[in-house]
ZAMARGU-4260 file (C-alpha; in steps of 0.2 Angstrom, whole numbers, plus 5000, padded with zeros to 4 digits):
<rodrens>
0) 5544/5493/5356 | 5542/5501/5371 | 5533/5495/5387 | 5517/5502/5394 | 5517/5509/5411
5) 5514/5500/5425 | 5498/5507/5432 | 5494/5508/5452 | 5481/5513/5461 | 5484/5521/5477
10) 5474/5518/5494 | 5478/5533/5507 | 5472/5535/5523 | 5467/5550/5530 | 5469/5548/5548
15) 5486/5553/5554 | 5486/5567/5536 | 5499/5575/5541 | 5510/5559/5539 | 5501/5550/5526
20) 5502/5567/5515 | 5522/5565/5514 | 5522/5547/5512 | 5508/5549/5498 | 5520/5562/5489
25) 5535/5552/5492 | 5527/5536/5484 | 5521/5546/5469 | 5537/5553/5464 | 5546/5535/5467
30) 5533/5528/5454 | 5536/5541/5442 | 5556/5539/5445 | 5554/5520/5442 | 5543/5523/5426
35) 5525/5519/5434 | 5508/5527/5434 | 5497/5533/5448 | 5482/5531/5438 | 5468/5530/5452
40) 5469/5536/5470 | 5453/5535/5482 | 5455/5542/5502 | 5447/5531/5515 | 5446/5538/5533
45) 5458/5525/5541 | 5469/5509/5537 | 5456/5500/5545 | 5444/5507/5530 | 5457/5502/5516
50) 5449/5484/5510 | 5432/5490/5503 | 5441/5502/5491 | 5456/5491/5487 | 5443/5478/5479
55) 5434/5491/5471 | 5450/5494/5461 | 5455/5477/5458 | 5437/5475/5454 | 5435/5489/5442
60) 5453/5480/5434 | 5460/5496/5429 | 5476/5496/5438 | 5490/5481/5439 | 5494/5484/5458
65) 5486/5493/5473 | 5498/5502/5485 | 5491/5505/5502 | 5496/5521/5513 | 5493/5524/5530
70) 5498/5526/5547 | 5494/5519/5563 | 5502/5526/5579 | 5502/5518/5594 | 5490/5524/5609
75) 5485/5519/5627 | 5476/5504/5622 | 5480/5490/5609 | 5469/5496/5597 | 5483/5501/5584
80) 5489/5481/5583 | 5469/5478/5580 | 5468/5489/5567 | 5487/5484/5557 | 5484/5465/5560
85) 5466/5466/5553 | 5467/5478/5538 | 5484/5468/5534 | 5476/5452/5534 | 5462/5457/5521
90) 5474/5466/5511 | 5482/5448/5508 | 5465/5442/5507 | 5461/5453/5492 | 5477/5452/5485
95) 5477/5432/5482 | 5458/5433/5478 | 5461/5445/5463 | 5478/5438/5457 | 5485/5456/5458
100) 5499/5464/5471 | 5492/5472/5482 | 5506/5480/5495 | 5507/5486/5511 | 5515/5504/5515
105) 5506/5505/5532 | 5518/5509/5545 | 5515/5504/5563 | 5507/5497/5575 | 5517/5500/5590
110) 5524/5517/5586 | 5526/5536/5591 | 5521/5549/5581 | 5540/5554/5581 | 5543/5536/5574
115) 5530/5537/5561 | 5540/5552/5554 | 5553/5540/5550 | 5543/5529/5540 | 5538/5539/5529
120) 5548/5528/5517 | 5536/5514/5518 | 5524/5520/5504 | 5542/5521/5493 | 5545/5502/5498
125) 5527/5500/5493 | 5527/5506/5479 | 5545/5496/5473 | 5538/5480/5479 | 5520/5481/5468
130) 5531/5488/5452 | 5543/5472/5454 | 5529/5460/5457 | 5519/5466/5442 | 5536/5465/5431
135) 5540/5448/5440 | 5520/5439/5439 | 5519/5444/5421
</rodrens>
């Protein structure tokens, strides 16, 4: 009997879209390679805005896991650190609240645009983590 495909939800930040677009493509390709299906995708303005979309996906119950995809580039202030710290904390909280994996595919903080290009594979890693967690927590 064939196993049904793991259903992933993607929450993708539009900020730094030139980079998050490439991250999303790589994440989708890796999900397909691993036999998972990206069944839902919600685009949000930035990484800080992800928790509400994640909560909606988890509450609707149509996905086995959520993958976050974002890129936070260093500026002249510590804004990038605050954004990633608070987003990451809430992402963990939602994962625990709903008992489903929510993986961190957000690159940054403290990186340049050039470094962000080198970290596009964070999305691939987040997809792989989501699938492994779903399989191991069954």
